[in-house]
N, C-alpha and C positions, 0 to 999 in steps of 0.2 A: 660402468661394467669393467673397465680396465683396472680401476682401483680395487674393486671387489676381487677380481682374479688374483691380483698381486697379493692381497691380504690373505687369501685362502688358497694359495698355490699348492701347498703341501697336501691339504685336505682333498683338493680337486684331483691332484695326482694320484693319491691313494685310491680314491673311488674309481678313477678312470682306469687304473691298472687292473683292479679287480674286475670291473665291468668288461673290459676288452678281453681279459683272460678267460672269463666264463663264456663270453660270447664266442670266442675263438673255438673253445672246446665244444660248445653246444652246436654251432653251425658246421664245424669241421669242413672249412672251405676247400681243403685239398684232398678230402676223402681218405684220410689216413686211418691206419689201425689205431686201436685205443691207446697203446703206449706211446707211439710217436705223437699222437694228438695231445696227450698229457704233457709231453716234453715241450711241444710247441706252445701250449697254454702257459706253462711256467716261464718259458722264454719271453713271451709277450709281457707277462707280469713284471719280470725283472727289468726288461728293456724300458718299459714305460716308467717304472719307478726310478730307474737310473736317469732317464732323460729329464723327468720332472723334478728330480731330487726330492721326491716325496718322503723318503727316508735317507739317512746317511748311506752313501754308496757301500761301505763295508758291511753294513747291516743287511742290505739287500743281497750282498754276496754270500751271506750265511743261509739264505733261503733253501739252497739245494740240500743242506743237512736236514732240514725239516721236511721238505716236500718230496724229495726223491724217494727216501725210504717209506714215507707214509703212503704214497700212491703206488708203491711197487715198481718204481722206475729203476732204482738201483739200491742195493743193500748199503747200510750205513757205513760199514767198513770200507767199501769201495769208494763211496762219496768222500769220506774223510781223508782218504789218501791224497786227493787232489790238493788239500790244504798243506800237505807236507811234500809237495812236488819239489824236485831239485831246483826248478826255476825260482821258487819262493825263497829258498835258502841262498841262491845266487844274489838276488836283490837284497836280502837281509844283510849279507856280508858287505855289499856296497854301501848300505845305509850306515853300518858301523864305521866303515872307513870315512864316510862323509862326516859323521859325528866327531871323530877324532880330529879331522882336518879343521872343522869349524871350532871345536873346543880350544885348540891351541893357536887359533888365528893364522894358520898357514894359508888359508884361502885369501885373506887380506894381503898378505905379503906377496902372493902370486899375482893377484890382480893389480895392486899398486905398482909392482915392478914392471909389469907389461905397460901400464899407462905411462909411467915415467919414461919408458923407452920410446913410446910413440910420439910424445910431444903434447903440447897443451893448447893449441888453437882448437876452435870448435870442432872442425872435422876430424882432427887427429885424436881428440879426446873421445869422440864417438867411436872411431876406429879402434882405439885402445880398449874401450868397454866391450865392443863386439868380439875382439880377439880374446880378451880375458874371460868373458862369459862363455864363449864358445868352447874354449879350452877346458874350463872347469866342468862344463856340462857334459863333456865327453866321458868323464869319469864319475861324476856325482849326479844325484837327482836334479833334474831341471828345476824342480820346485825349490830345492835347497839352494841351488846356484842363484836363482833369481832373488831369493831372500837375502843371500849374502851380498850381492852386488847392489841391491836397492839403497841401503843407507849411504854407501859410498857415492852413488850417483846423486842422491839428494844433497850431500854436502857440496859437491862440485856445482850443481845447479844453483845453490844458494850463493856461491861465490860469483858465478857468472852473472846472476841477476843483480848483485850489488855493485857491479863494475861495468855494466853495459846499459845504455839508455834506450837503445832501439828495442822496443817491446816485441816487435814481430820476430826479430832475430833471436831474442831470448826465448820467446814462446816456441819457435821452431826447434831450437836447440834442446829445450827441456822435453818437448814432445818426442823428438827422435831418440834422445838418450833413454827415456823410459821404454819406448817401443823396442829399441834395439836390444835392451836387456832381455825382454820376454822372447822376442823372435830369435835372437842368437841362442838362447837356451833351447828353443824348439828345434832349431836347424842343426844342432850338434848331433849328427846321425852316424858319425864315423866309427863308433864302437858298439859292440853287442849290448853293453850295459848302459849306453847313453840315454835310452828312453825305455819306459816300461813296454811299449809295443815291440821294440826290438827283442827284448828278453822273452816276451811271451811267444813271439813267432818262432824264434830259434828253439824254444822248448817244444812247441807244437811240432815242428819239423822233425825233431829228434824222436818224439813219441810216436808220430804216425808213420814216418818213413824210415825210422831207425838210421837217420843220417845226422851227423853233427856238423854244423857250420862252424868252422874253426874261428876263434877270435881274431887271429892274424889275417885270415882270408877276408873277413868283413872289414877289418881295418884298412887293408890295402885297397880294396875296391871302393869303399865309401868315404874314406877320409878326403879324397879329392872332391867328392860331391859336397861334403860339408864345407870345405874351403871355398868352393865356388858359390854355394848358397850364401855364405857369410859375406863374400865380396859383393855379390849382387844386392844383398840386404843393405850394405853400406852405400853403394852407388844409387840405388833407388830412393832410399830415404834422404840422403844428404845432397845428391846432385840433381834429383828430379823433384820429388814431392815436397820436401821441406828444407830448402837451403837456408843456412843460418848466417853466413857471412861474418862469423866471429873470428877475429884474428887471435894471435898468440896472447895469452893472458898470464902475466907474471903472478897474479893473485891465485889463479887456479893451480899453477905450477907449485906455488908455495904451499897450498893446502895439501896437495898430494905428497910433497916432500916432508911436510910436517907430520902427516899421518905415518909415513915410513919411519921417521925419526922416533915417533911415539912407540912404534913397535919395537924399536931397538934392535940389537943384534939377535940373530936366530938363537933361541935358547935350546937347551938339551932336548926338551920334550918335542919341540918343533922338528929338530933334526931327526929324532927317532920316528916320528910320524911320517916325515918325508921319506925316510928309509923304508918303512913298511909299505908306503904307497908305491914307491919306485920298485920295490921287490915284487909287489903284487902285479903291477903292470908288466914287468919283465917276464914273470911266469905266465901271465895270460898270453903274451906274445910268443913265448918260446916253448910252451907246453907240448905242442905237437912234435917238435924236434926232440925234446927230452923223452917223450914217450916212445919215439921211434928208435932211439939208440939205447934204451934201457927199459927193463920191465919190472924192476924191483919196486919202484914207486910210480903208480899210474895217476896222472893228474887230469882234472878237467876244470872248467871255469868255476863251477860251484865249489869244488873242494878248495880251490885257491882262494876264493872269496871268503869262505868260512874260516880257513886257516889264517887269513889276514885279520879277521875279526877276533879270533882267539888270541893272536899275538898282541893285539892292542890291549887286551885285558891282562896279559902276562908281563909285558915289558914295563919296567918302572919309568916314571916320568922325571925322576930326580927332583921331585918336589914333595912336600909334606901335606897330608890331609889335615882336617880340623882337629884330629886327635893326636897329631904329631907323628903319625906313622907314614912310612914311605907309600906314596900314591902311584897308581898305574896310569898309563896313557888314557885308558877308559875305565870307568867304574860303572856298576849297574845303575847308579843314580843318573848317569848321563843318558840312559836309554829312555828316560821320560820323554825326550824329544824324538824318539824313534817313530818312523812312519808305519806303525803297526797296521793302520787302516789300509795302506796300499798292499801289504802282505795278505790281508784277508781278502782284498779285492782280487788279487792274483788267484788265490785258492778257489774262490767262488766262480771266477771266470773259467778256470780250468775244469772245474766240476761240471759247469754248464756245457762247455765244449765237448767233454767226454760223453755226456748224455745225448747231445745232438748227434755225435758220431755213432754211438752205439745203437741209436734208434733208426739209423740210416736215413734220417730226415735230411741231413745236410747233403748226403750223396744224391738223393733224389732231386733236391733243390739245385745242386750243381749241374746235374744232367739237364734239368729243365732250362737253366740259364744258358747252358752251352748250345742248346738248339737255337737260341736267339743270337748267339755270338756270330760275329763276322769272321770270315776266313783271314782277314787282315790282322795278324797277331799284334802288330804295333798299335793298331787302333784299339784292340782289346786291352793292351797295357795302359793306354791313355784313359780308357773308360774306367777301368778298375782304380787307377790312381785318382781320377776325378771324383769318383764315388767316395773313396776313402777320405780325401781332403775335405770335401764339403760336408759329408755325413759326420765327421769328427768335430764339426762345429757345434753340434747339438747333442752328442753322446760321448762319453768317455772314450778317449783314443785306445785305452787298454781294453775296455769292453768291446769296442768295435773290432779290434784285431782278433780277439778271442772268438767273437761271433762269426766274422767273415773268413778267418783262416780255413776252416773246413769247407766253406762254400767255394772259395776260389780254388782250393786244392782239388776238390772234386770236379770243378769245371775244367781245370787244366788236364786232369787225368782223362776225362771224357773227350777232350779235344786232342789227346795224345801229345801234349807239350809238357815241358819241364814245369812242375808246380811252382818252382821258385820264380819263374818268369812273371807270374801274376802275383804271387804271394809277397815277394819283397817290395815291389812298388806300392802295393796296398799298405804294407807295414810302414814304409817310409812316409807315405802320404798321410797316414793317420796322425803323425806327429807334427804336421805342418799347418794345422788350422790357425788362421791368423785374424779372422774377422770378428769373432765374438768372445766376450770374456770367459764364457764357459767352455770354449774350445780346448784350452789347455790350462793347467794350474798357473804357469807363468803369466798368461793373459789375464787370468783372474786377479793375480797379485797386483799387477801394475794398475789395473782398472779399479780395484777396490780402494786403492790409496787416493783416488780422486783427482789424479793428474791427467787422466786420459778421458776424453769424451767418446761416446759410442760411435758418433759419426766419423771421428778420426780413425778409430780402429776398423770400422767397416770399410772405409775408403782405402786405407793402406792395406788392410788384410786381403781385400779382393784382388788387388794387384799382385800381392805376394803369393796368394793362392794359385793364381794363373801361372806365375813364374815357376813355382814349385812343381806344378803338374807337368809343365813342358820339360823342365830340367830332369826331374826324376824319371819320367817316361823315357826320354832319350838316353839318359845315363844307364838305366837298367836294360834297355833294349840292346845297347851296344856292348855292355860289360857282363851281363848275366851268363853268357856262354862260358865265361871264365870260372863260374862257380857251379859246377855240375852237380846233379843229384843222382 
């Protein structure tokens, strides 16, 4: 039976989604009016197909363009606006920046430089990878960061294996190095653009409450949380679950130094990409101050990100292309590696959230949930964070935030509390799924390579999930009053 299910997972998912959607509309369990009931049926269809991966997630995200106008839920022009939302362009700009950093090997120089600084014994190599991965993932896609760090980690593991006879120590070292890459990518929560859920929630807050969460405010509040999560990740993996006892390795040190030597001196293209990257980060941090003291040019995060993307196509790289012409830092051919699927997923999620909001379905659900809520607000924060962490193990964290943001916001409004007090811990928790390969793209990457067994990920992930729930809940409870709505 299990073999049959595995072989026909997509077909079963397709049928199950259609069946549950029709059943939901026919039974109408919440006694809704026709339009909200239609929205609920479409929501069920999309969620089931997302969870079961019956179709590629970005294809499922296109369903609102077909179903919402066809069933009179929303006109086509209104639905299509969601796919051009500023949040979509913010992430697109970040993707272009990531492409340029990867194209000119700037990411390798950053990572290897940090590892060289930390040292080469087992524990310090792992610490170096956690630091490097966490730093890169603050600014780049966590998927791209994991892919960047993975080959470097493999080369270090190979050297360690060839010069250490204790199989258990080597096994623990290899396991922790692989896990730390994925989890450090997930735990980099300190910037608005660090994870898709962060971007999606900030966009939702701006759209619903007409309130902009400033890039620098998020940075100041949640960078300490990121650093604490990365420190605990190191301590739990290295000092508790999988100690490796591997001492300083001259061979590993040599491999890293050799990799740095092969990169050579920073060339002109790298320097220019680094300049654009630094300029973009500086503007994200200082834009509110700039807007306050002048009004000739008004900046926001999306404008800055798209401006950086355009600059990458304008600035020459000081190299020649195949035809002997002066090449730019990015060319359109480079965009073949662009994560267009994620941008479609953003658009579809925003379209679904808009329909849920417009139908008042979410508002009613939030009020119903608020009647079950406890008067203890801290306990409510813990409950919301727990739901987000564990539910994101089986559903896209981006889709989860898009679906739950209106729910927890309506719940908070009904309870007369700041919506951010429930919304932000939900958002942060959605990025911290650690137990299953489908929890986050970084989890899937390291699992797909065959170096991690499911029992290792389940055991380690359960511990880290609990740590994330406690830490995020306490952190948000204490600091959220500093970020008023």
